C-alpha positions in Angstrom: 127.4 -84.4 -41.8 130.9 -83.3 -41.4 131.9 -80.3 -43.6 135.2 -81.0 -45.3 134.6 -79.3 -48.7 133.1 -75.8 -49.2 132.5 -74.1 -52.5 131.7 -70.3 -52.8 130.1 -69.0 -56.0 129.0 -65.8 -57.6 128.3 -64.9 -61.2 131.7 -64.7 -63.0 134.0 -66.0 -60.3 136.4 -63.0 -60.5 135.4 -60.7 -57.6 133.2 -62.0 -54.8 133.7 -65.8 -54.7 137.5 -65.8 -55.2 137.6 -63.2 -52.4 135.6 -65.6 -50.2 137.9 -68.5 -51.2 141.0 -66.5 -50.3 139.6 -65.2 -47.0 138.3 -68.6 -46.0 141.6 -70.3 -46.8 143.5 -67.9 -44.6 141.0 -68.1 -41.7 141.0 -71.9 -41.9 144.8 -72.0 -41.8 144.8 -69.6 -38.8 142.2 -71.8 -37.0 144.0 -75.0 -37.8 141.1 -76.5 -39.6 141.5 -78.9 -42.5 138.7 -78.0 -45.0 139.0 -77.9 -48.8 137.8 -74.6 -50.3 137.1 -73.7 -53.9 135.1 -71.1 -55.9 133.1 -71.0 -59.1 130.8 -68.8 -61.1 127.3 -69.5 -62.4 128.3 -68.0 -65.8 131.4 -69.0 -67.8 132.4 -65.4 -68.8 135.9 -65.5 -67.3 136.9 -69.2 -67.2 140.6 -69.5 -66.7 141.1 -65.8 -65.7 142.6 -64.6 -62.5 140.5 -62.6 -60.0 139.8 -59.0 -60.9 142.9 -56.8 -60.2 140.9 -54.6 -57.9 139.7 -57.6 -55.9 143.3 -58.8 -55.6 144.6 -55.4 -54.6 142.1 -54.9 -51.8 142.5 -58.4 -50.6 146.3 -58.1 -50.5 146.0 -55.0 -48.3 144.3 -57.3 -45.7 146.9 -60.1 -46.2 144.9 -62.3 -48.5 146.6 -63.6 -51.7 144.1 -64.3 -54.5 146.7 -64.4 -57.4 146.9 -68.2 -57.8 143.1 -68.5 -58.2 141.5 -69.0 -61.6 137.8 -68.6 -62.6 135.8 -71.7 -63.4 132.1 -72.5 -64.0 129.8 -74.1 -61.4 129.1 -77.7 -62.5 126.4 -80.1 -61.5 129.1 -82.4 -60.1 130.0 -79.7 -57.6 126.9 -80.5 -55.6 128.2 -84.1 -55.2 131.7 -83.1 -54.3 131.1 -80.2 -51.9 129.4 -80.4 -48.5 128.4 -76.7 -48.6 127.8 -74.6 -51.8 127.5 -71.0 -50.8 126.1 -68.2 -52.9 126.9 -64.6 -52.8 123.4 -63.4 -53.6 119.8 -64.6 -54.3 120.1 -64.4 -58.1 123.1 -66.7 -58.2 121.5 -69.0 -55.6 118.4 -69.3 -57.9 120.7 -70.1 -60.9 122.4 -72.8 -58.9 119.2 -74.2 -57.5 118.2 -75.1 -61.1 121.5 -76.9 -61.6 121.4 -78.7 -58.3 120.0 -82.2 -57.9 116.9 -82.1 -55.6 118.6 -84.5 -53.1 121.5 -82.1 -52.7 119.6 -78.8 -52.3 120.3 -78.8 -48.5 123.9 -78.0 -49.4 123.0 -74.7 -51.1 122.9 -71.6 -48.9 123.7 -67.9 -48.9 127.1 -67.1 -47.5 125.7 -64.2 -45.5 123.5 -66.6 -43.5 126.6 -67.1 -41.4 126.7 -63.4 -40.5 123.2 -62.3 -39.8 124.6 -59.5 -37.6 126.0 -57.8 -40.8 122.5 -56.8 -41.7 122.9 -57.7 -45.4 121.7 -61.1 -46.8 123.8 -60.6 -49.9 127.4 -59.8 -50.9 126.8 -57.1 -53.5 128.8 -57.3 -56.8 131.6 -54.7 -56.7 132.5 -55.1 -60.4 131.0 -51.9 -61.6 131.7 -50.0 -58.4 134.7 -48.4 -56.8 137.2 -49.0 -54.0 134.6 -48.7 -51.3 132.6 -51.5 -52.9 135.6 -53.9 -52.8 136.2 -53.0 -49.2 132.5 -53.6 -48.4 132.8 -57.1 -50.0 135.8 -57.9 -47.8 134.0 -56.7 -44.6 131.0 -58.9 -45.4 133.0 -61.9 -46.5 135.3 -61.7 -43.4 132.2 -61.6 -41.1 130.6 -64.5 -42.9 133.8 -66.6 -42.9 134.2 -66.0 -39.1 130.6 -67.2 -38.6 131.2 -70.2 -40.9 134.3 -71.2 -39.0 132.4 -70.9 -35.7 129.7 -73.2 -37.2 132.3 -75.7 -38.4 133.8 -75.8 -34.8 130.4 -76.7 -33.3 129.9 -79.7 -35.7 
């Protein structure tokens, strides 16, 4: 299967998954790869809202622009549309597993499976944390996106 569409998801789609979307868009452009990228949340708390201001601020310091992104809810149709559907943590992976048709479950993975060297299987939610938490999310997401791009190149 050729990966042409990737969806990142977390709980509210305002911190981790839009960060992953923004980082991956930039890294794909730099790598010259044509892959569609989107993000969503397992819960609809923030539908239509831009990413958290702190996420945007920290991403911007590293050259990533999250401002055009808007939160949306993960839909059953996403498992048909996207080749990879990547969770930020085990709880959200379990929520998505219940929504995903059994025949499409091979598309569901943890984002951090692309960066085992990072030593963390999950991207922790920075929402109730401070600056260091948003920086840690960026470190993990950058490592995983690099691993994902390497994986795309070998297909």
